[in-house]
C-alpha positions in Angstrom: 12.3 22.7 6.6 9.2 24.3 8.0 5.9 23.9 6.1 7.1 20.9 4.0 5.3 18.2 6.0 6.4 14.5 5.7 5.8 14.3 2.0 3.1 11.7 1.6 2.6 10.0 -1.7 -0.8 9.6 -3.3 -0.9 5.9 -2.2 -0.2 6.9 1.4 -2.8 9.7 1.4 -5.4 7.2 0.1 -4.4 4.6 2.7 -4.9 7.2 5.5 -8.3 8.3 4.0 -9.5 4.7 3.8 -8.3 3.9 7.3 -10.1 7.0 8.6 -13.3 5.9 6.9 -13.1 2.4 8.2 -12.3 3.7 11.8 -15.4 6.0 11.7 -17.6 3.1 10.5 -16.3 0.8 13.2 -16.6 3.5 15.9 -20.3 4.0 14.9 -20.8 0.3 15.3 -18.9 0.1 18.6 -16.1 -2.2 17.4 -13.3 -0.9 19.5 -11.0 -3.9 19.2 -11.4 -3.7 15.4 -10.3 0.0 15.6 -7.3 -1.0 17.7 -6.3 -3.7 15.1 -7.0 -1.3 12.3 -4.6 1.2 13.8 -1.9 -1.4 14.4 -2.3 -2.9 10.9 -2.5 0.4 9.0 0.5 1.8 10.9 2.6 -1.3 10.2 1.5 -1.2 6.5 2.3 2.5 6.2 5.7 2.2 7.8 6.7 -0.9 5.8 5.6 0.7 2.6 7.8 3.7 3.3 10.7 1.4 4.2 10.3 -0.6 1.0 9.9 2.5 -1.3 13.1 3.9 0.2 14.9 0.8 -1.0 13.3 1.1 -4.4 14.7 4.6 -4.8 18.2 3.1 -4.3 19.7 6.1 -2.4 23.1 4.3 -2.1 23.4 3.8 -5.8 23.9 0.1 -5.6 24.3 -1.9 -8.8 21.0 -3.3 -10.1 21.4 -6.8 -8.8 22.3 -5.7 -5.3 19.4 -3.2 -5.3 17.0 -5.9 -6.3 18.4 -8.1 -3.5 17.8 -5.3 -1.0 14.2 -4.8 -2.3 13.4 -8.5 -2.2 14.9 -8.8 1.3 12.7 -5.9 2.5 9.6 -7.6 0.8 10.3 -10.8 2.7 10.7 -8.9 6.0 7.5 -7.0 5.3 5.6 -10.2 4.8 7.1 -11.7 7.9 6.1 -8.7 10.0 2.6 -8.8 8.6 2.1 -12.5 9.3 3.6 -12.1 12.8 1.2 -9.2 13.5 -1.8 -11.2 12.3 -0.8 -14.2 14.4 -0.3 -12.1 17.5 -3.6 -10.3 17.1 -5.5 -13.6 16.7 -3.8 -15.1 19.7 -3.8 -12.1 22.1 -7.0 -10.3 21.3 -9.3 -12.5 19.1 -11.2 -12.4 15.9 -12.3 -8.8 16.0 -8.8 -7.5 16.3 -7.6 -10.0 13.7 -10.0 -8.5 11.1 -8.9 -5.0 12.1 -5.3 -5.8 11.5 -6.1 -7.6 8.3 -8.0 -4.6 7.1 -5.2 -2.3 8.0 -2.7 -4.4 6.1 -4.9 -4.6 3.0 -5.3 -0.9 2.8 -2.3 -0.5 0.5 -3.8 -2.9 -2.0 -7.1 -1.0 -1.9 -5.3 2.3 -2.4 -3.5 0.9 -5.5 -6.7 -0.4 -6.9 -8.4 2.9 -6.3 -5.6 4.7 -8.1 -5.9 2.3 -11.0 -9.6 2.9 -11.2 -9.1 6.7 -11.2 -6.6 6.4 -14.1 -9.2 4.3 -16.0 -12.0 6.8 -15.3 -9.8 9.8 -16.3 -9.2 8.1 -19.7 -12.9 7.4 -20.0 -12.2 3.6 -20.1 -11.0 4.0 -23.7 -7.7 2.6 -24.9 -6.5 1.5 -21.5 -3.9 -1.1 -22.0 -4.6 -1.5 -25.6 -2.5 -0.9 -28.7 -4.3 2.5 -29.1 -3.2 3.7 -25.6 -0.5 5.9 -27.1 2.3 3.3 -27.0 3.8 2.1 -30.2 3.7 -1.7 -30.1 4.8 -2.0 -33.7 7.9 -4.1 -34.1 8.9 -2.5 -37.4 10.9 0.7 -37.3 9.0 3.9 -38.3 9.2 5.0 -41.9 
């Protein structure tokens, strides 16, 4: 469908924004191998995130145990791909590329932390995760 784009989630948009900021800072400093590693790491992290989220949506309507097995398998594959990419970057290109790849892989964690901070700021820091957060933690039935 024209005009729909690829439908990026908030996490993916934040990942791309953080990657762009890191690339601009590295470009200003002349760290070209870092930028190459950042590109490889962030692209890998982005694609692996989309692959794992697709499993979490359970499009094949698997039973819960099989869906969990698929999700865990994809998590293990994702970890293996990340470790392989880190090892290859260290062996083939060196420390600067290794830090770029590591930064690209960590962007997802930074994006999730940023989203959590925005949620806390929107609530004003009040009642976040407490009994007064709007959830009913009372074990007794109402009335």
